[in-house]
C-alpha positions as CSV (number, residue, x, y, z in Angstrom):
1,X,118.2,229.4,-101.7
2,X,115.5,231.9,-102.3
3,X,114.3,234.7,-100.0
4,X,110.9,236.0,-99.2
5,X,110.7,239.4,-100.9
6,X,107.3,240.3,-99.5
7,X,106.3,240.3,-95.8
8,X,103.8,237.7,-95.0
9,X,101.4,240.4,-93.7
10,X,102.0,244.1,-93.6
11,X,100.6,246.5,-91.1
12,X,97.6,247.0,-93.4
13,X,96.9,243.4,-94.1
14,X,95.3,241.5,-91.2
15,X,95.3,238.1,-92.8
16,X,97.0,236.0,-95.4
17,X,98.8,232.9,-96.3
18,X,102.1,231.9,-97.9
19,X,103.3,228.7,-99.3
20,X,107.0,227.7,-99.4
21,X,108.5,224.8,-101.4
22,X,111.9,223.2,-101.3
23,X,112.4,222.4,-105.0
24,X,115.7,220.6,-104.6
25,X,114.8,218.1,-101.9
26,X,111.0,217.8,-102.4
27,X,110.5,217.9,-98.6
28,X,109.6,220.3,-95.9
29,X,106.9,221.9,-98.0
30,X,104.5,223.9,-95.8
31,X,101.9,226.6,-95.7
32,X,101.5,229.4,-93.1
33,X,98.3,231.2,-92.5
34,X,97.9,234.2,-90.2
35,X,94.9,236.2,-89.1
36,X,94.8,239.1,-86.6
37,X,91.8,240.6,-84.9
38,X,93.8,243.6,-83.8
39,X,94.0,246.9,-85.6
40,X,97.7,246.5,-86.5
41,X,98.7,242.9,-85.9
42,X,101.0,241.5,-88.6
43,X,103.7,238.9,-89.3
44,X,107.0,239.1,-91.1
45,X,110.3,237.3,-91.4
46,X,113.5,238.7,-89.9
47,X,117.1,237.8,-89.1
48,X,118.2,236.9,-85.6
49,X,120.9,239.6,-85.8
50,X,118.5,242.3,-86.8
51,X,116.2,241.7,-83.9
52,X,118.8,240.5,-81.4
53,X,117.0,237.3,-80.4
54,X,117.9,233.7,-81.2
55,X,117.7,230.3,-79.7
56,X,121.2,230.1,-78.0
57,X,123.6,227.3,-77.4
58,X,122.9,225.8,-73.9
59,X,119.1,226.2,-74.2
60,X,116.9,223.0,-74.3
61,X,115.8,223.4,-78.0
62,X,119.5,224.0,-79.0
63,X,120.5,220.8,-77.2
64,X,118.2,218.9,-79.6
65,X,118.3,220.9,-82.8
66,X,121.2,223.3,-82.5
67,X,121.3,227.1,-82.2
68,X,119.5,229.7,-84.5
69,X,122.0,232.5,-84.1
70,X,123.7,234.8,-84.3
71,X,122.6,234.7,-87.9
72,X,122.0,237.0,-90.9
73,X,119.5,234.4,-92.4
74,X,115.8,235.2,-92.2
75,X,115.0,232.2,-89.9
76,X,112.7,234.1,-87.6
77,X,109.0,234.8,-87.9
78,X,107.7,237.8,-85.9
79,X,104.1,238.3,-84.8
80,X,103.9,241.9,-83.9
81,X,101.4,244.5,-82.7
82,X,101.7,248.0,-81.2
83,X,98.3,247.6,-79.5
84,X,96.2,244.9,-78.0
85,X,95.6,242.1,-80.4
86,X,94.4,238.5,-80.8
87,X,96.0,236.5,-83.6
88,X,96.1,233.0,-84.9
89,X,98.8,231.3,-87.0
90,X,98.7,227.8,-88.5
91,X,101.6,225.9,-90.1
92,X,100.5,223.0,-92.2
93,X,103.0,220.5,-93.6
94,X,102.6,218.9,-97.0
95,X,103.7,215.6,-95.4
96,X,103.7,214.9,-91.6
97,X,106.9,215.5,-89.7
98,X,108.1,212.5,-87.8
99,X,107.9,211.9,-84.1
100,X,110.4,214.1,-82.1
101,X,111.6,215.5,-85.5
102,X,109.9,218.9,-85.1
103,X,110.8,221.7,-82.7
104,X,108.6,224.8,-82.5
105,X,109.9,227.7,-80.3
106,X,108.0,230.8,-79.0
107,X,110.3,233.4,-77.6
108,X,109.7,236.8,-76.0
109,X,106.7,235.8,-73.9
110,X,106.5,239.1,-72.0
111,X,104.7,240.3,-68.9
112,X,104.5,243.7,-67.2
113,X,105.2,242.0,-63.9
114,X,102.3,243.7,-62.2
115,X,100.2,240.5,-61.5
116,X,97.7,241.5,-64.3
117,X,97.1,238.7,-66.8
118,X,96.0,241.2,-69.4
119,X,99.4,242.8,-69.2
120,X,101.0,239.5,-70.3
121,X,101.5,237.6,-73.5
122,X,99.3,234.5,-73.6
123,X,100.0,231.7,-76.1
124,X,98.1,228.5,-76.8
125,X,99.5,225.8,-79.0
126,X,97.7,222.9,-80.5
127,X,98.6,220.4,-83.3
128,X,97.2,217.7,-85.5
129,X,98.7,214.3,-86.3
130,X,99.1,212.4,-89.5
131,X,95.5,211.2,-89.3
132,X,94.2,214.7,-88.7
133,X,93.3,214.1,-85.1
134,X,94.3,216.5,-82.4
135,X,97.5,215.7,-80.5
136,X,97.2,215.3,-76.7
137,X,98.8,217.8,-74.4
138,X,101.3,215.1,-73.4
139,X,102.1,214.4,-77.0
140,X,102.9,218.0,-77.6
141,X,105.7,217.6,-75.2
142,X,106.0,221.2,-74.1
143,X,108.7,222.9,-72.0
144,X,109.8,226.4,-70.9
145,X,113.3,228.0,-70.8
146,X,114.9,231.4,-70.8
147,X,117.2,232.4,-73.7
148,X,119.2,234.6,-71.4
149,X,119.9,231.8,-68.9
150,X,123.0,230.6,-70.7
151,X,126.7,231.5,-70.8
152,X,127.2,235.2,-71.4
153,X,129.2,234.5,-74.6
154,X,126.1,232.7,-76.1
155,X,123.4,235.1,-75.0
156,X,121.2,236.8,-77.6
157,X,122.0,240.6,-77.9
158,X,118.7,241.5,-76.3
159,X,119.8,239.9,-73.0
160,X,122.3,242.7,-72.5
161,X,124.9,240.3,-71.1
162,X,122.7,239.7,-68.0
163,X,121.5,236.3,-67.0
164,X,117.7,235.9,-66.5
165,X,116.0,232.8,-65.3
166,X,112.4,234.0,-65.7
167,X,110.2,231.5,-67.5
168,X,106.6,231.6,-68.6
169,X,104.0,229.5,-66.7
170,X,103.0,226.3,-68.5
171,X,99.6,224.7,-68.2
172,X,97.3,222.3,-70.1
173,X,93.9,224.1,-70.3
174,X,92.4,221.3,-72.4
175,X,93.4,217.7,-73.1
176,X,94.7,218.8,-76.5
177,X,96.6,222.0,-75.9
178,X,99.4,223.7,-73.9
179,X,99.3,227.3,-72.7
180,X,102.2,229.7,-72.0
181,X,101.7,232.9,-70.0
182,X,104.4,235.4,-69.1
183,X,105.4,235.3,-65.4
184,X,102.9,237.7,-63.8
185,X,105.4,238.8,-61.1
186,X,108.5,239.5,-63.2
187,X,109.2,241.7,-66.2
188,X,112.1,239.7,-67.5
189,X,114.0,239.1,-70.8
190,X,114.2,235.9,-72.8
191,X,111.1,234.1,-71.5
192,X,110.3,231.3,-73.9
193,X,108.4,228.1,-74.5
194,X,108.6,225.3,-77.0
195,X,107.2,221.9,-78.1
196,X,108.9,218.8,-79.5
197,X,105.9,216.5,-80.3
198,X,106.4,212.8,-79.6
199,X,104.2,211.7,-82.5
200,X,104.1,212.8,-86.2
201,X,102.7,216.3,-86.8
202,X,100.6,217.5,-89.8
203,X,99.9,221.0,-88.5
204,X,100.5,223.4,-85.6
205,X,98.2,226.2,-84.6
206,X,99.2,229.1,-82.3
207,X,96.7,231.4,-80.7
208,X,98.2,234.6,-79.3
209,X,96.7,237.3,-77.0
210,X,99.1,240.2,-76.5
211,X,99.3,242.4,-73.5
212,X,97.1,245.5,-73.6
213,X,99.9,247.8,-74.8
214,X,101.0,245.6,-77.6
215,X,103.8,243.1,-77.9
216,X,105.6,240.7,-80.2
217,X,106.6,237.0,-80.4
218,X,109.7,235.5,-82.0
219,X,109.0,232.2,-83.6
220,X,111.4,229.5,-84.8
221,X,110.8,226.0,-86.2
222,X,113.3,223.1,-86.7
223,X,112.8,219.9,-88.6
224,X,115.2,216.9,-88.5
225,X,115.5,215.4,-92.0
226,X,116.5,212.0,-93.3
227,X,119.3,212.0,-95.8
228,X,118.3,210.4,-99.1
229,X,119.5,206.8,-99.6
230,X,121.1,206.6,-96.2
231,X,118.4,206.6,-93.6
232,X,120.6,208.8,-91.5
233,X,118.7,211.2,-89.2
234,X,120.3,214.6,-89.3
235,X,119.6,218.1,-88.1
236,X,120.3,221.0,-90.5
237,X,120.8,223.7,-87.9
238,X,118.1,224.7,-85.4
239,X,115.2,225.9,-87.5
240,X,117.5,226.1,-90.4
241,X,115.8,223.3,-92.3
242,X,112.5,225.0,-91.8
243,X,113.9,228.6,-91.9
244,X,110.9,230.8,-92.4
245,X,111.1,232.4,-95.8
246,X,114.3,230.9,-97.0
247,X,113.3,227.5,-98.3
248,X,114.2,228.3,-101.9
249,X,110.5,229.0,-102.6
250,X,109.9,227.8,-106.1
251,X,106.3,228.9,-105.7
252,X,105.3,231.7,-103.3
253,X,101.6,232.3,-103.0
254,X,100.3,235.4,-101.2
255,X,96.6,235.6,-100.5
256,X,96.0,238.8,-98.5
257,X,92.8,239.9,-97.0
258,X,92.6,243.6,-96.3
259,X,90.8,244.9,-93.3
260,X,87.6,246.7,-94.3
């Protein structure tokens, strides 16, 4: 398996794209594009152990796809900013991912807990289907959970061994989107949202508005794959099959756009 040697976007590069290929299986090829309107918004791959966050055993996504950590594999993508930013990220798959076979998790949806929406992370998710049409909010099949609301032994390090049931608010602002916002009344840990679309998916787009003082999101993605010549549907570890940056990239294309 190869590794991503260069960050998708550095603190000096406010936009870019990267293409990963799986040369041995010929599947799960995808492209990520990222663009930030903030002065220092950027994206990079990281390990769960390094950042102390992962999708734990006992959480809803792990019940479907398995856990992401603890792990020393770069299976996490961080969107990060030390100041207010607005960013957009799109994942486009070479071939559509089958119904209920894709999980996309957004962790660390923070809020200052002072009832001020501008002091909260705000995330909108949209997707397109195999025909290029937008998925409906219902087809996105969204849910919320807290990564710290599990058995202490399974908690990510950043939970500090303390259970937290805080979850983001979930709404459907348009017929083709879902929206997560940090709980405006609580400054908690582990607040997360995810989607598991009920129809095939060609692309996912995430729009992020950070809180005014800057923030970060932890992103994971999982794909169930079909074993060749068997038709058996299997899961290769939560977000392991689509581990950001470790798909044995036969061809890695970086197209950066520097801020003027």
